N, C-alpha and C positions, 0 to 999 in steps of 0.2 A: 504494500500500500504506500502511495506517495502522498506526502503532506506538503501542501502549498500554502505559503503565507501571503496574504494580500496586504495586511498591515497588522499592527499590534492589536487591532480590534476584531479582525476576522481572518479566518483561514479556511481553505478548501481541502477536504479529504477525498482523494480519488482512488478507487480500487476497482474490483470486479463488479461492484454493485453501483447503484445510482449515486452520483456525487452528492455529498452533503456539505453544505456551507455552515460553519459555526461562527457566529458573531459573539460579541461580548454578552448578548442576551438571548438571541434567537437561533434556532436551527432551521435550515432550509434544505429541502430535497429539490435539486434542480436537474433539468434535462438539457442535453446537448442540443444546439441548434446552429444553423448556418451563420457564417460571419455577417456582421452588420454591413449596411450599405456604405457607411462612412469610413470603415476601416477594414482592411483585409486581414488583420490579425484575428486569430481565433482564440485569444486568451479569455479568461474569466474577467468580466467587466461589470461595473455598475454603470449601465447606460441610462438614458433618459427617455421618458415618454411624454409627449405633448397631449394633454387632455383638453376636452372642449372648454373647460373653464379658463384656459390660457395659462395654467400652471404647469411647471415641469416636475413630474413625479419620477423619482429614481425607480428603476426597475431592474430586477436581477436578470442577468443573462450569462450563459455559460457556453463557451466555445467548444468545438470538437476536440481540440488538442489541449493538453495540460501544461500550459506555459505560465511562468510567474507573471502576476499582474503588476503593472506600474502605471504611473500617471500618463505615460506616453501612449498607453493603450485605451484610455478612457474615450468613450464615444461622444461625439458632439451632439448637442441638442438638435432635434428636428427643427427646421426653419419655421419661424413664426409667421412668415409670409404665406398665407393660405394659397395664393395664386401659384407659388412655386412648389407647393407640396403635392406629391402624387402618391396616393394610397396604393400600396401593393396588395392586391387581393381584396377580400371582402371588407376587412377592418383591421387597423393596426392597434386599436384600443385593447389594452389588457383588462380582462374582466376578473375582478377579485370576488371570490365566493366565500362567505362565512359558512363553514361546515363542509365536511368532506365525505358524507355518507353516499348512499346509492344514488340519490338525486344529483349530487355533485359529480358522481362518476358518469352518469348519463348526460349531464351537461358537457362534461369534457369530451365525451364521444361525439356529440353533435358539433362542438366547437372544432374538433379535429377535422371534421369533414369540410368545414368552412375556412379552416386555417386561422381561427381565432384563438389567441392564447388565454388560458384560464389558470389563474393562481388560486389556491385554496388555503384557508386557515382552519386547521383542525388539530386538536391535541394528540390524536392518535397517529403515530408514525406510519402505521400500516392500514390507515383508513381506506375505505373502498375506492375513493377517488384519487388517492395518491399516485398510483402507478400510471394514471392516464393524464394527470395534470401537467401543465407547463412548469409549475413550481408549487411547492408545498411548504408553507410555514408551519412548523410543528409547535403549536401553542394553543391556548384557550381562545375561543371566539367570543367569550363573554367577559374578557379582561380588557379594561379600558386602554391601557398603554399599548397592549399587544395589537388591538384593533387599529389604533392610531398609527402604529408603525406599519402595519400591513397595508393600510389605506394609501400610504405614501407611494407604494409600489404598483398601484392600480390606476387605471383610467376611469373605471366605474366600479362601484361596489354593490353587490347584490347578496342574496341569502338563499340557502337551500334548507334552512331551518329558522323558524321565527324566534326561537328562544335565545336571543342574543342581547348584548348590552345596548339597549335602545338610547340610553342617555348619551353614550359615546357617539352613536350615529347622529343624533341631533347636534352635538357639538361639532362633529366633522362637517355636517352640512353647512353650519354657520361659517366654517373656515373655507368653504368652497368645494368640498369633496362631493362628487357626484354619486348619490345613493339612489338606487332604483330597486324596488319601490321606495317611496319616501319613509323617513323615520316615523313620521306621524302615522302612517299606515301600520308599520310594525308595532307601534305602541298600542294601537287599537286592537290589533289581532292577538297580541300577546295575552291580553286579559279578556277572557271569554265573556265575562259579565259586561265589561266596557264595550266589547264587540256588539253584544245584544242591545245595549243602550244606544250605541251609535246607529245601528240599523233601524231600530224602532223610531229614532228621530228623523230618519229618511223614508219612513212609511214602507219599509220592507216587511212583508208578512212573516211573522215569527210565532213560535209557541209562546204562550204566556210564561213570564219568568219573574223572579223576585230575589233580592239579596237576603241572605240569612246570616245572623251573627251569633245565635245561640239555639239551644234545643227548643225553646218556646217559639222562636221564629220558624223553625222547621215544622213544628206542629201546626202553627197557623197556616203555613204554606200547604200542608197536607189537607187541612180543612177547606182551604180555598180552592185548591186544584184537584183534590181527590187523589186516589191511588190507582195504579202504581205512580210513584213520584220519582222523577229523575233529579239526582243531586250531583252537582259538578263542581270541581275545583276551578277557580278563576284562571289559574296559571299552570303552565307545565303539564297540560292535559292533551294527550294524543295517543292514537293506537289503543284506545280503550282505557288508558291510564287516566285517572282523575275523574272517572264516572262511576256512580253507584246508584242502584235502584232500590228504593224502599217500597215494598209491596203493601205495607200497612203501617199504621202508627207504631206498632210494636217493632217494626224493622228499622225505624229511624236511627236508633242508637248504633246498631251494628254497621249501617251504611255510612254514618258519619265517622265512626272509628276507622273504617276501611280507607277513608279519604284523608285521614290524619288530623281530624278535628278542625275547629273553626279558625285556628291560627293561620291556616293556609289560605283562607279566604274562600268562601263557598257561596253558591247561589243555587236556586232550584228552577226547574222548568216543568210546566204542565206536560204530562205524558202526551206525545203526539201519536194518535192512532193511525200510523202510516201503513199503507199497503205496499209501498215500494220506497227505497231510498235512491234518489237520483243525484247526479252531479253534472255540472257544466264547467268546462275549462274556458275561461275568458282571457283573452290577451289584449293588452292596451299598449299602444305605442307612445313614444315621447310626444307626438303631436296630438294625443288624445283619441286617436282612432281606435276602434275596438273590433275584434272578430271573436265569434263564439264557435266552439267546437260542438259537434252533435251531442245531444243529451244522452247520457249513459245511465245504466242501472248498476248500482253497487250492491253486492251481497256481502254481509259481514258475518264473521264467525268469531265468537268471544270478543266482540267489539273491535275486531281488526278486519280491515278490508281483505276479503277472501277472493272474490270474483268480480270482474267488471264486464258488463255486456254492452257492446256498442253496435248499433244505436239501441236506446231503450225501447222496449215494446210498450209504447204508450200512444194514445190518440194524438193526432196532430195538434189539437187545441192545448193539450197538456204540454206537449213539446214546446209550443210557442210561449205558453205561460212560464214554464221553467226557464227558458232562455231570457225572457224579458226580466224576470226577477233577478237572475244572475247578473245580467248586464247592468241593471239599476243598482245592484249592491256594489259592484266593482266601480261603477261611476261615482259612487260616494266616497271612494278612497283616492289617495294621491300616489302618483308615480307610475312608472312603466314596468311591464313584466307580465308574467302569466299568473293568473289567480284561479284557484279551484273553489267553486261554490257548491257546497253540499246541501241537498234539499230533501224534504219529506214530501211524498205524495200521499195525501190523506184519503180516507174512505169516501169523503164527499168531494173529491177531485180538487182540493185546495193544494197549493204549493206553499210550503213553509220553509224558510231558510234555517238550516241547522248551524253551519259555520263556514268561514272562509279561510283559505290558506293563501298567503301572498307569495306563492312560489309554485314551481311544478309539483305535481301531486300524484299519489298512487292511482287515482281515478283516471289519469291520463297516460299511463305507461303504454297502453295499446296504440297510441297515436304514432309511435315509432314505425310500426308496420302498416297500420290501417289508414293513416291520413297523409295527405300530400306534404304537410309540414308537421313535424312532431312537436309536442309541447316544449321539448328541450331546445330545439332549434328556434322555436317561436320566442322563448324567453330571452335567448341571446339576441335575436333580432330586435326585440323590444328594448332591452336595456342599452344596447349599443347604439340604437337609433336608426336601424335599417327598416325598410318597408316590411310590414307584417305579411306572413305567408298565408297560403290557402289552407284553412283548417278542415275542409271537407274530406269525407272518407273516400278512399280510392278502392275500397273493397266493400261489398254489400254488408258484411257482418264481421264482428271480431269479438273474441273473448280473451280477457287477461286473467290468468290464474296466479296468485301469489304463492311462491314456494316458501312456506313457513317452516321453521325448525320443528320437527316432530319429536326430537329427543336431543339431549345434550351431548356435546363432544362427538367422538368418532361414530357412535351409533347414529346420530342425526345426519352426519355427512353421508353415511352409507345409504340411508333411506332416501336422501335427496338425490344421490347419484342414480339410484334405481329409477326414480321418477323421471329424471332427465333422460335416461337411456330410452325409456318408453316414449317420451315426447319426441325425441329425435327420429323416431320411426313413423311419425304421424304427418301426413301431408298438411302443409300450411302452418306448421308449428315452428316458432322461434323461441330459443332459450336464452335468457339473460341471467347470468350468474354474477353476483355482486362482489365476489372474491373477499368475503369477510373472513378473517382468520379464526374467529371463534363461533362455534355453533351453540345456540341455546334454543330451548323450546319457545315457540311462537315468535322467534326472531325472523324478520324478513331477510331471506338469504338470496332471493332471486325471483324471477317471474317467467311465466310461459305465455306467449301470445299466440293465439290461433286466428287465422283469417280464412274466410271462405264465402260461399255464395249465400248462406242462410244461417240463422242462429240454430236451427234444428240440426243441421249438419255439424256445426261446431260443438254443440252440446254432446252429440254422439261421439265425436272425436275426443273431447275432453274426458268423457266417461271411459273410453279405451285407455287413456293415459293414466287415469286414477285407478283403474281396475288392474289387479295383479293376476287375474284369471285369464283374460284374453287380450292380446295385443293387436288382433286383426281389425282393421277399419273397413267396414262395409260401405260401399258407395251408395249413397241415397239417390233415388230416382229424380231426374230433372223434369221428366214429363210423365204425367199421369194419363193413362188411356182407360176410360171408363165407359160402360155401356149398361143399358137397362136389363139386358137378357143375354144368355149365351147364344141366342139365335142371331145376335148382331156380330158375333165373333168372326164369321167368315169374311165380313167386310172390314172389321176393325183390325184384323191381323195384318193387313197391308200397312197400317201405320207403324206397327211394331217392327215389321221388316225394314222399313225405311230408317227408323231410328237405330236399329241394329247396324245398318249399313254406314250410318254416320257416327257410330260409336257413342250415341246418346243414351245414358242410363234411363230406364223407364219401368213403369209397373203397369200391369193390366188387371183391372178389377171389374166385377159386376156390382154396380151400384144403381139401384132402381129408385126413381123419384116417387113411385107409387107403392111398390111392394116393401121397400126398406127406406122410408123417409128419414128415420133417425140416423141410419148408417150414412145416407147421402149428406145429411147435415154435418155429421162428424168428419166425414172425408173432406168436404169443401172448406170447413173452418180450420182444419188442421194442416191442409196441404202446404200452405206457405211456410209455416213454422217447421215443417219436416224437410223443407228444401226443394219441394216441387216448384217449378218455375212456369210451366205451361200445362193446361189441362185440355185433352182432346176428349170430347164427349159424343158418343154415337147414340142416336135415338131414332126410332121409327114411330109411325102413327102420330099421336099427340105431341111427341118429342118435347116433353117438358124438362128432361134432364139437363140439357145445356143451359137453359135460362135459369133454372133453379140454382144450379151450381154457381153460375155467374153472379147471382144476387148475394151469394154467401162468401165469396172469396175476392180478394183484390187482384188475383192472378188473371192473365188473359185466358179466355176459354174459346176453343174452336169447336163448333158443332158440326157433326157429320150426319146429314140426313140419310137414314137407312131405308132402302126400298122395302115396303111391306106388301101384304097380299092385295091391299086395296089402294087405289089412287097412285100407284107406281112410285111412291116416295115423295110426290109433290106436296102432300099434306105435311110431311115432316119438314121439308124445305121451307114452306111458308110459315110453319110454326116457329122455326128457329130464327128466321130473318125478321119476324114481327115482334121482337122483344120491346117492351116499353122503354122510353127514354131513361137513361141512367143505368140501364142494365145491358151493356154491349156484349154481343156474342158474334164472333167471326164465323163464317160458314164457307162451305165448299160445295162442289157439285154432288148430286145424289150418289151415294156409295163410294165417294172419292176420298177414302181415308188416306190414300197416298199423298194427295195434295195437303191434307190437314197436317200430316207429319212434316212435309217439306216446309210448310208455313211455320210450324213450331221450330224447326231448325233455324230458319231465317230470324225468328224472334230471338232465339238464344244467341245467334251470331252477333247481335248488337254489342255484346260484351265478351265475345269469344272469337278471337281471330282465327283459331284453328277451324272452327265450323264455317267461317266465311270462306276460308281457303278450300275446304271440302266441298262447299256448295258451288264455288266457282269451277272446281274440277268436275263435279256432277253435271253442270251445265255444258262444259266442254265435251264430256263423254256423250251426252245426249246429242249434241251437234254432230260429233264425229260419227255416231251411230246412224244418224239420219242421212248424213252425206254418203256413207257406205251404201245404204239402201238405195239412195238416189242413183248413184253410179251403177249399181247392179241392175236397176230397172232400165237405165239407158242402154246398158250393154246387152242384156238378155231379151229385152222387150217385155211388154206387159203379160203376154200369154205364158211365156216360160216362167216368168217371175211368179205368177199365180199358181202355176202347176207344180211348184217345188214342194 
């Protein structure tokens, strides 16, 4: 190992591991990077960064070679003449992050893609983000002098955990340090009671709440709000910590004891009779612009986020209401960045705000794979001052599953490894491992994201991952072929043949609108959630099946009029095409199940380039076949042609 002295106050240790800089007070883990534009020397330097406030902040830089540092190697400040400055890449601003957990790690991953340098401040030398960060200051992020020293090395300061020293952030802002989001926002969010007061003042719908100072106050709250009663700590409450439920007045004492008593600061909330927990990730830029990600459903286990489903299976009106509440809540706060808004959907279709996080959040991890712009890239865009990215989904559905510690130590690592091994065998699954050195029960160690064409498909795949019995994933049908009777099968089999030719998974079922109406209802209402994308319904006579199914499902329905013993199928055709307004059913010629299947393939081809290519090939083959027949007719003459 080689020891390099920079001065009496600092020295650099270089060996086979990541270089570590020791100063008179702080320890830094630093990464090699190319020589600066102003000097060809690759020595360790203390260079300078020009931030938007006009101040020059010192920033750590470590060259590829290990040469002694001297004043002759110090980099010159970037020119203050903005007309002469040319930014290389996306941004030259160094982003400082308070905290180095898994959120910091994924911020570093997104930053690497854009070439943005991220420094982290975290007391753990082996924290999750350390290996991927540009630089890591190993010290506490809630110590005032440490945060001040760290801020000098960054162009903009942000957080991956809100439990930081907010007084220091306020002091730094007065000195001109760029903090995003603002310290005022962090102060509000840190105290959950203050958070509730703030949002109530801005007319955000909330569960009823009140502060409690003693056991009598808790009893009065129970009398006012009823039981069960949610009791919460004002501060340092997350991932289920700091929450306790009293199911009756007799349970108040044990719930209060579990929270550490009144000295921690407590408040109560009226129990929200929710049917689903929802969340919306909202991003706000420096210019005040906002974008909202699709509403998701969060499923919790032991008060810890367990599963996230995107998008949430809720009516459009609920979707709109949830988005509006989330946007209004974030609009009441200050600063740029990503905010996670957690919500309750109640039995009477109300949306109530639960709480807000001023940073990337567990409810947005799936955005890495399923959205055009991940929440982590979006946060960097926002705090640096870049245009906000597109938050919309690029896949129809996604599920995020948290890998939580199932046991302590090596036993837990073994269980997690088995889970990951199964996930890697499943189509559309991506594994994220946070590389935490210590395994504990219920600790967030990583997550798995599944993307696919429907929630039903993904739920089946997740079941395969979680099940130790069977690892085989069965393909769900993309097209449902249904008919009222087996007498329709000789016609409807042609649809199955075409779908087989195009490699489209399908199912064939007898579902009668008249003989088995309950079965028809169940089939139509469940088809979309199971992953079916198009329904082909064959019917003769009154031909009610296509229209009835179309009235029950949001999927496209193609009706095939089947020729019956009377009226030659015209009655079926007229029945199908005369659906009332608002209940569309496509149709084809009588007995032409072939065209119904081809139309289904074209519908699926809208989002499937392979099917578009196959359809083009099918059309070329039909053209070639027709041309061969034409040439044969010309060569042989019509009589010989017919006599073959």
